[in-house]
N, C-alpha and C positions, 0 to 999 in steps of 0.2 A: 309486862316488859318483854321485848324480844330476846330470845335466847337462841343463838346459832352455834354451829360447831364445825370443826374439821377433824376427821378421824382417819389418820394415815395408818397403813399397815407396814411394820418394819420388815418386810420381806423383799424389798427392792428399793432402789433409789427413787426419790421424788422427781419424776421427769417434769417437763414444763407444763404438761397438761394437768398434772396433780397440783403443781404450784399455782397454776392459774385458778383452779377450783378453790384452793385455800385462800387465795387473795380475794376472790369474789365472795366467798362465804364470809370472810372478815369484813369486807366493805359493806355487805348487806347488814350485818349485825351492827357495825359501828355507825353507819349512816342513819340508822333508826335509834341510836342511843342505847343499844342493847348490850347484852353480855355475850362474850365469845369464849368458847370452850374448846380445848384440844383433848381428844381421847385417843389412846393408842389401841388399835385393834390387832391384837397379837394372838388370836386363838389358834391360828395355823402354826403350831409350835415347831413343826418339822421344817418350815420354810423361814422362820424368823432368823434374822442375821444379827448376831451379838453387836451391840454398840450402834446399830443403825437408827434406832428410835431417837437416841440422843443427837445423832447427826441431823436427823430430819428436823428436830426442834431447833437446832442451830441454824439450819437453812431458812426456816420460816422467819426466825428473828432477823436474819440478814436482809430479808426483803422488807422488814419493818412491820411484820405481823406480830402482834402481841396477843395475849389471852388472859382472861380473868381467872379461869380455872383450868387445871391440867395436871399431868403427872408430876411436874416439877414444882408447881406452885400450890397444889392442893385445892381445896374448895369444899363446899357443903355436901356435894353429891359423890364424893370419891369412894373407892379408888378410881382413877381415870385410866386404868390399864385393864383391858378385858380379861386377861389371864388371872386377875385377882378378883373377878366378879362372879365366879362360878356358882356360888351359893344363891345368887339372885336368879341366875338362869334356871337352876334346879327348882327353885320355888315356883317360877313361872310355869315350868313343865308340870309340876304337881297340880297346879291349878287347871291346866289344860286337860291333864289326865282325869281329874275329878269330874270333868264335864264330858268325858268320852271323846275328846277332840284329837287325841293322838293314839297311835297304835304301833306295835312293833312290826317291822318289815324285814323279811329275811332275804330279800333279793339283793344280789350284788349289782354293781354298775353294769357289768357285762350282761347280767340277766335282763336288766331294764333295757339296755341298748338293743338286745336281741329280740325282745318281745314287744317293745313299746312302739306305738306309732310316733312318727316324728312330726312335731308341730313347729310353730315359729320360735319356740324356746328350746328346741332340741327334742330328745326323746320324752314323750309324755308318759308319766307313770300310769300304767293301766289299772291299778288297784288290785294287783295280784294278792296281796296279803290283807286287804282291807277288812274282809269278813271271815278271816280264819277263826276256827273254833279254838277253845283252850287246848283241846287234845292235839289239834294240828300244830299249834304253836309249840307245845311240849315236844312233839315229834321232831320238829326242826331244831330245837335246842339240844335235844339228845344227839342229833347228828353233828353238833358242834357249830351250828350257824349262829353267829352273833348278830342281833338285830339292830337296825337303825330305828329311830322313832320318826314317824311321819305325821303331819298335820292333815286332818280331814278337811279338805276344801269344800266350801258350799257351792251349789250351782248358781249360775247367774253372773252377770257382768259386775266387775269392780271398777269404779271410775273415780278419778280425782282431777282437779283443776291445777295444772302445773303453771307456775308463774312465768315460765319461759316457753314451754312446749304447748301450752294450752290444755285442752281436755285430753286425757289419756284414759283409755278403756282396755280392759282385758277380761276375758272369761277364763279365770285361772283353772277351774275344774276341767275345761275343755282343752286349754293350751298347755298346761303344766301338769295337772293332776295333783294328787296329794304330795306334798314336798317334805323334805327331810328337815327336822328341827334338832336332832341329835344324831351324830354319826355312830357307827357300830363300836368305835373305840372310846366312846363317851364324850367326845369333843362336841360342844354345842355349835350348831350351825349359825352362820352369819345372819340368816334371816331372823332367827329368834333373838340372838344376842343384840343386834342393832336396835330392835324394837324395845326390848327390855331396858336397854341403856338409855334410849331417847326418852322413854317414859319416866324412868327414875331420875334422869337429869333435867327433866322438865323442858325439853327442847320444844320450841314453838316454830322454828324455821330450819329446814334442812336444805342446804345448797350443796349439790354434788354433781358428778359427771353424768352425762346423758346415758352412758352405758349401764347405769343402775336403774334407769327409769322402768325397765321391764320387771325389776324386782319389787317395785313399790306396791303393785296390787297384792302380792303375797303378804307383804308387810302390813298392809291395811287390814287384811283378814286377821292377822295376829293382833293388831290393835283392837279390832272388834271383839275378838275372843277374850282379850285381857281387860276389856271394859275401859279402854283409854282412847281419847280422841287422837287422831294422827296429827302431826305437825303440818304446816304448809310446806310444799315441796317446790324446789326450783332446780331443774336438771339442766346443767350447762352443756351445750354442744361441745364435742370433743375437739382437741387439737390433733390433727392427723399428720402423718409423715408425708413426704413428697409423693409416695406411691398411692396415697389415699387410704393406707392401712393405719391402724392405731399406732401412735408415736412409740418408738422403741429405740433401744441402744443401737440397733443396726442402722438407724438413720444418721448416726453421728453423735455430736455433743448435744445431748438433750436434757442433761441434768445440770443443776447449778454448779456442782463440783467439776463436772467435765467442762462446762463453759469457762469456769474460773481458770482452769489449766490453760485455756486458750486466751487468757487475758481479759475475759469479759467480767466486768464488775457486777455486783449485785444490783446497782442502780440501772445499769444497761439492761440486765435481764428483766428487771421490773418494767422498764419502758417497753420492752418487747412484749411482755405479757399484757400490758395496757394496750398496745397497738392491735394485737389480735383480738382484743375484747372491745374494740371500737371506743376505747377510752384515750386519755391524753398520752401520746407516746413520749412526750417530754417529761413525764413524771419521773422523779428519781427516788421518791419515798412513797410508801403506801398511802400515807395521809394526804399526799398531793391529789389523790384520786377521789377523796371523799366528797368534795363539794358537787352537788347535783347528781350523785350516783343513784341509779335506779336499775333494778334487775330487768325491768321491762324494756330498757334501751339496749340490752345486750344482743349480739347477733343470734339469729335463730338457727343458723346452719353451721355444720362443722367447718373448721378452718384448717387448711393445709399449711404446714410449716416446714421450712427447709433450713438446716444449719448453714448450708452453703449460701443461700440467699441472705440469711441474716448476716453472715460474715461480709458479704458484698455490700450490704447497706451500711454496716459499721465502717467499712473501708471508704465508702463514698463520703460519709460524714466527716471522716478524719483527713481526707485528701485536701491539699491546699487548693485554693480557687484563684 
C-alpha cells in the first residue's frame, strides 16, 4: 500500500508553496487509496516557534487535508515529532560508525567556506578531516574544537527517476563532498533524520518541493548505507513570488492566516492552489480534486504568483455583470 507524508517545520508559517506541496502529497496518497502521514520536523530547536506546529495542523485541516497518522492522532510508527526520535537517529549513526562511514570533522563553516571549492551546491567540503589520525584528532579536541560528524560519500553518480522532474543525477562526492549528519552541538542533521524517519515509517512515496531535489542524492547514499530501499520521489516545482524569487512574506499575504485577514476563505485559497497546479480552480474542498488526479499531469515549471493579481481575480469574480 502507498504511504505518503507531509513533514512541516514549525519554524515559520506555511506559505502557499508549502500548502500546495501538502495538498499534492495528500492527493497523491489518497488517489491511490493509500495512507497519509504528518510528521513534525522540529530538530532546529533554536528556530522553532511555540504553538506554530499546532497552528500548521489547523491550517492543513482548514484546507480539507486529513491524515491517518500524526502527532495529534498517533499511529504505529510514532512518535511523529522529530525532537522525540533522537534515540533512533543515534542508533543509525552507530550503525554507520561501525562500518567506518562517518568521521569527526573539526572544520567550522567559515573554515569550509574559506578553503573549499564552490560547486553547484555551494562550498564543496574538500575532505580536510577525512583521514586524520587518532593523534591529530586528539590534538584538535585538546584545543577545544567540537567536531561535527560527516558521512563518507562514495565516488560516482547517484541517480533516481523523479515522477515529475524525470531523471535526476548528481555526483555527490564531486559536487558536495562528505556531508554533515550530526552537528557539533549534537543536533542530528536533516539529511540523516529524514532518511531514518522515512525508513522507520515505511514511506513508499515522498512528494515535496523541488528545492529539496538536490538533497535527494545525499539521502539515497544514506538509504544505501542503512540497507533500505529509497521511496519513490516527486519534487513539485515551486511557487515563486512576482520577482521570480522563492515566495516569502515580503511578497504580501502568502500564508493562509494572512489571506484570511484579507477576507479570503480557506475554500478560495484551495481553489487558487488548484489553479496554479493545473487542477480544477472551482474546487472548494480537497476531495473535489481527487477524481482523475495524477502527479504526471502537474506543471513541470515553477509558477509565479502575485497576491495583487490574486486579489484582482477575486474582485473580478465578485463584481456585478
